[in-house]
N, C-alpha and C positions, 0 to 999 in steps of 0.2 A: 504494500500499500504506499503510495507516495504522496507526501504532503508537502506543499510548496508556500512559502511566505513571499509574497512581492514587495520589495523594497521601494517605496515611492516617496516622492516629496518634490519641491521646486527644484529647478536646476541650482547647482553649486551649493547644496546643502550638507555635501559629504556622503552621498548615497553609494557611490561608486568606491570610495575609499574605504567604507564599511564593508562592502561586499568583497572587496580584495582581501580584507583582513579576515572576514569569515570564512572564506574558502582558501585562505593562505596561498593565493594565486595572483598573477597579473593579469587574469582574463578579463577584467574591466578596466578600459583605459580611463585614469582618473586626470581630469584637466580642468582648468579655470575658464570654462566658457560654456554656454548653454548647448544642451543637445548632443554633448559629447557622447553620451551613451545612446545610440540609435537602435540597435537589435538588442533584445533583452539577454542578459548573461545568466546562465543559469549554474549553479554549485550546489553540491550536497556537502553538509557538515555533520559530523558525529555529535550526538547528544550526550554531554558530560554526563556520567553516573558512576561514582566510585563504588557502587555495589557490584558492578561488573569485574571490577579488578579483584575484590574479595572473592567472589564465586570462583573465578579463575584460578586463584591462589589455591583455594581449597580443592578443587577438581584436578590441578596440575594441567589445566588446559594449555595446549601450545600456542593458541591464537585467541585474540580478542576483537570481537567485532562490534562497534556500537551501533545503535540504531540511528537513522539517518533522517535529517529535516533538510528540505530543499529551499534554497533561497534565490530569487529572480531579481536581478538588478534590472529595474524598468525605466525607460527614458524619462527625464524631467519634464513635468507638466507645468503649463502656463495658462494664465487667465484666458478663457475662450476656448479651451480644449474640447469642451462638448460640442462646439460648433467647427471643430476641426483646426483650430489655431495650433501653432507648432506642430508637435507630432501628436496632436491631440487623439485622433482616431486610432493610431497604431497603440498609443498609450492605454486607451481605455479597452482595446481589445485583448492586449496583454494581461491587464489586471483582472479582467474577467475571468481569466483562466486559473487565478491562484486561490488557495483557501483561506488565506488571511493575509491582511495588510500590515506591513510594518512601515510605520509613516515617520520618515526621518525629519526632524525640525532642527533649523540653526538657532543654537542657543550661545553663540559666542560672537565676539565683535573682532573683526580683522579687516583693516583697510585694503589690505593686498588681495581680498577674496571679493569679488564683486556679487551683490545681491541684486536679482532681477527688479526688485522694487526700490533698491538703494536704501533700505532700512532694515534692521534686524527686529523681527516681531514675530516669534513662533506661533502665536496664537492667531494673528492675521494670516501667516502662511497655512496653517492648518485649515483655516475657513476658506482659503482660496482653493484648495486642493478639494476640500469636501463639497464645496459649491458646484465645482465642476462635475465631480462624481454624482451628486445629487441630481443635477440638471440632465445627465446622461440618462438615469434611471427612470426620470420624470418623463423625459421624451419617449422612452421605451414603452412605459405604462400608459401613457395617455393614449397610444395607439392601440395596445393590447387589451386593457380592460373593457373598452366599450364593445370590442369584437366578442370578447369572452362573455360578457353579459347577454349579448344577442343570442349567441348560442346557447347559454344556461336557460333562457326564456323558452327555447325551442327543444328543451328536453335534454340538452347535453349536460351529463352529471358532472364530468370532469371540468367542464367549461364553467359550470355554476359554482364549482369549488374555487377554481381559479379567480373568478370574478370577485368572489367574497374576500379571500385573502389578499389578492394583488390589489383589490380596491382599497382595503386598510392601508397597504403600503403606499398607495397613490396619494391617499390623504395626508399621511405623514410627510411625504416629499412636498406636496402642496404647501404645507405648514413650515418648511424648511428644516425638517427633521430626516434623519437617515432611516432606510428601510428596516434595519435590524431592530429597530423598536416595535416592530410588527409582531403580535403576539397570535400564533395559528391556535384555534380552538380544539383541533384534534389531529391525529396523525395524518389523515388525508390532506388538511390544509398545510401541515408542515412538509409533507412531501412535494406538494406542487410549489409551495413557496421556495424551497431548497432548487428546485429543477428551473426556477425563473432565473437563477443566476445574477441576482441583482449586486451590483458593485457595492452598494451602502449597505447590504446585508452581511457582508463579510466582518468578522471580527478585527478589531484594530488593536496595534501595539505601537505608542508613540516612543521613538527613541530620539532622547534629548543629546544631541551632538554639542559638547562644550569643549572648552580649552583643557589644556593638561591640568592646570592648577585647580580646576573644578571638578576633575574626575571623580572624587571620592564622595564629595557632598553635594554636587549640583551647585546652581547659582539662582539668582532671582528670576531668570528667564525659564530655566527648567522647573521651578517651582510652580509656575503659571501653568505649565503644561500638565504636571501632575494634578493639579485642581481640575483641569479640564478632563483629564482621564477619569479622575474619581467620579466627576459629575455624570459622565457618560456611562460608567460602568465598564470603561476600557482599562488597559494596562500601560504603564510608562517605565521606562528604565533611563539611566544617565550613562553615556557612553562617550569617551573622547576617541573619535576615529583616528586621530593622529597618533594616540598611544598604541591604540590597537593595531594599526598599520606597523609600528616598531616591534611589537611584541612578535608579530606574525613572522618577523625575520630572524628572530632569536631562537637559539637552541632551547628545548624544553626545560633543561635543568638551569637555565638562566633566568627565566620568566620569573619565578617566585620571587627571588631576590629583587628583581627589577619592580615588581608590583608592591613589594614590602616599602620600598624607598618612596614609592608615591602614595603610600597609605591606603593600598588596596588589597583586598584578601582574595579576589578573584578578578579575571578579566571582565570588561564590559561585554565582551561578546559572549561570555557563559551566561552571563544575564539575559542577553538577546535570545539565545537559543533556548534557555529554559523557560522564559517567558513566553516564546512563541509555542512551545510544546504545550504549555499550560493553557494558552489561548485557544488552541486547537481541540481542547478537552481529549488529550490523548494519555495513555498510560503504558507502562514498560512491563513485559514478561520476559523471562529468560530461558533459555536453553543451554545446558552445561553439560560438558564432557571432556575426555582426554584430548580430543582434537581441537576443540574450540569452546570458548564461553561467548555467547551471542545474545544481544538485546533486540526484542522485537517491538513494534508499535502497534497497538490497536486503539480504537475509541474507547473511551469509557463506557461501559454498559455491554461490551462485546462478551459473546459466549465462548465456550471452549472451542467449539467447532470453527467459529470466525477466526480464533486465535491460530488454530491448525492451518487453517487456508492461507495465513500470511507466510507460511513456511512454504507451503506446495497445495494448490487448488485440490489435487487428488486426496490430501489428507482430510480436507474438509468434507469432500464428498464421501469418503469412507470412513470417517470418524466412528471410532467405537468407544474410546474413552481416555480421558488425560490424567495421567499421575502426576499428582500437583503437590509441591512443598512451598510453604511460604518462606520468603526471604530469611526472615529472622529466625525461623527454626533450622533452615539449611546452614546458616552460618554458626548458629549456636550449637548444633549438634556435629558440625564439621563434615558435612556431606550426605550424600543420598542414602547410604547403607545404614549409618546412624538413626537418620530421620525415619527410615522404613522399620528399624528395630523399635524405635519409641513410639511408632503409631502416628508419626507426623505427616508420612505421605498418604495423601487421600486420592481415592478412584473418583473422578468427577464425571459426570454424564454431559448429555447435549445441552441441559439448561444451565448449567453452571455459569456463573458470570465472572470472568477474569478480573483478579484484584491486581493492583499495582505491586509488582516485585514477585509476582509467583514465578516458582521455577517449575517448567512443565515439560513432560514428555508424553507424546501422542501415540496411542495404539490406533491403527487404522487397517481397513481391509485392503 
């Protein structure tokens, strides 16, 4: 299962620098002029999880494989994008394909880096992008909802469901509010709403890009962004893209000391990845053996057969049962054999809901 977060924002806010550091590559060219990023760059990054190291050590695993989260560096958006200004149509098409939005906001002053509006105001920047996204969704629904309503009156059940839930989203957008505030009344409405792929229905993580000296505690500008995120039920993190770019070039054993000198306990990118994982309502289960210890991703609420399907579709189709050990039990009892002896290895069937940290082995036909 691939999960992708689209990195968006106005030109010159640090999107490509952040993307480069995330993927530890130079795949995205970072330069000080608008539309430097034209085609979306895609990179997968491992989700940090120290539980994986513990499991591998106990099992003597030869290889460790982290679960992955995809990041897409999308071209900078400008005012008028919903009408095709700049690279608007391309931007909107790319962002519609991601699962969540990582919205990078400039929260630093630097006379050497041009701002498209010649002022640093992250709230205004966020509103510029949000307005264009809402206008795009609004235009789409103003065409779609009347057609659905007409078909619904003619007896089309699916169209009637769509007219109801998307009509609710349309009213929100007309009031200047994002579609994510829509509340489907049942599973059918939730399904139709998800299928509509509205841009403003996607969850949002605000990334406050600050100067090096503000990386530990943020600043007055980032504080305003955190207030905005709290009011919206979104998430926010503070990152210095410049620091992250420097860390990405360092050897792993040098990073801890460098972070300590800056008063940081973890990289900003770790916060971004972890927040993105949480934003998508994901959880991790593990498979462990002498060859490899591996982390896998499923949505919260996934069943044991769903989890088996992440490894191979045949495992889900032929699912018999899952032998499951809670992470804490696996670590405390030092492995599978002792957990089995202590009665902590459970045989779970098709209705079992996977818990974060489960160590699983699947039996299938």
